[in-house]
C-alpha positions as a printed NumPy array, in Angstrom:
array([[-188.716,  -55.233,  -63.91 ],
       [-185.502,  -55.861,  -61.966],
       [-186.205,  -52.889,  -59.688],
       [-189.619,  -54.288,  -58.843],
       [-188.216,  -57.725,  -57.972],
       [-185.512,  -56.089,  -55.857],
       [-188.2  ,  -54.032,  -54.102],
       [-190.185,  -57.175,  -53.288],
       [-187.097,  -58.942,  -51.924],
       [-186.146,  -55.974,  -49.729],
       [-189.727,  -55.601,  -48.507],
       [-189.892,  -59.268,  -47.555],
       [-186.563,  -59.043,  -45.724],
       [-187.675,  -55.97 ,  -43.824],
       [-191.025,  -57.498,  -42.85 ],
       [-189.502,  -60.783,  -41.679],
       [-186.21 ,  -59.681,  -40.093],
       [-186.351,  -55.975,  -39.181],
       [-189.922,  -55.317,  -38.074],
       [-190.735,  -55.91 ,  -34.412],
       [-194.164,  -57.501,  -34.317],
       [-196.238,  -57.241,  -31.122],
       [-196.715,  -60.274,  -28.932],
       [-200.121,  -61.951,  -28.755],
       [-200.735,  -60.472,  -25.284],
       [-199.908,  -56.933,  -26.414],
       [-202.086,  -57.376,  -29.482],
       [-205.041,  -58.506,  -27.366],
       [-204.537,  -55.624,  -24.923],
       [-204.462,  -53.112,  -27.778],
       [-207.57 ,  -54.621,  -29.353],
       [-209.367,  -54.45 ,  -26.01 ],
       [-208.386,  -50.82 ,  -25.584],
       [-209.685,  -49.971,  -29.057],
       [-212.939,  -51.816,  -28.32 ],
       [-213.495,  -49.949,  -25.043],
       [-212.638,  -46.575,  -26.593],
       [-215.023,  -47.253,  -29.494],
       [-217.857,  -48.182,  -27.152],
       [-217.304,  -45.063,  -25.034],
       [-217.285,  -42.863,  -28.139],
       [-220.468,  -44.536,  -29.424],
       [-222.237,  -43.904,  -26.116],
       [-221.146,  -40.249,  -26.079],
       [-222.363,  -39.734,  -29.655],
       [-225.657,  -41.46 ,  -28.787],
       [-226.17 ,  -39.123,  -25.807],
       [-225.409,  -36.032,  -27.902],
       [-227.747,  -37.225,  -30.657],
       [-230.51 ,  -37.99 ,  -28.14 ],
       [-230.144,  -34.564,  -26.52 ],
       [-230.216,  -32.691,  -29.836],
       [-233.215,  -34.699,  -31.033],
       [-235.238,  -33.716,  -27.991],
       [-233.986,  -30.134,  -28.147],
       [-235.084,  -29.841,  -31.77 ],
       [-238.483,  -31.414,  -30.995],
       [-238.904,  -28.843,  -28.231],
       [-237.97 ,  -25.985,  -30.555],
       [-240.274,  -27.21 ,  -33.361],
       [-243.204,  -27.616,  -30.995],
       [-243.124,  -23.919,  -30.021]])
């Protein structure tokens, strides 16, 4: 049990004193970048899906 308590104390110290947390501006910029990248990927997947759907309809109609 002592090892577990020591682990918790060291984890708390590391999270509060040693970790460099991003600033609010950097966090917002990163979130915006992830949002834009996700939207671009969704559009690309939609286009591929749309193209394959019509290709398969063309093949099945032959």
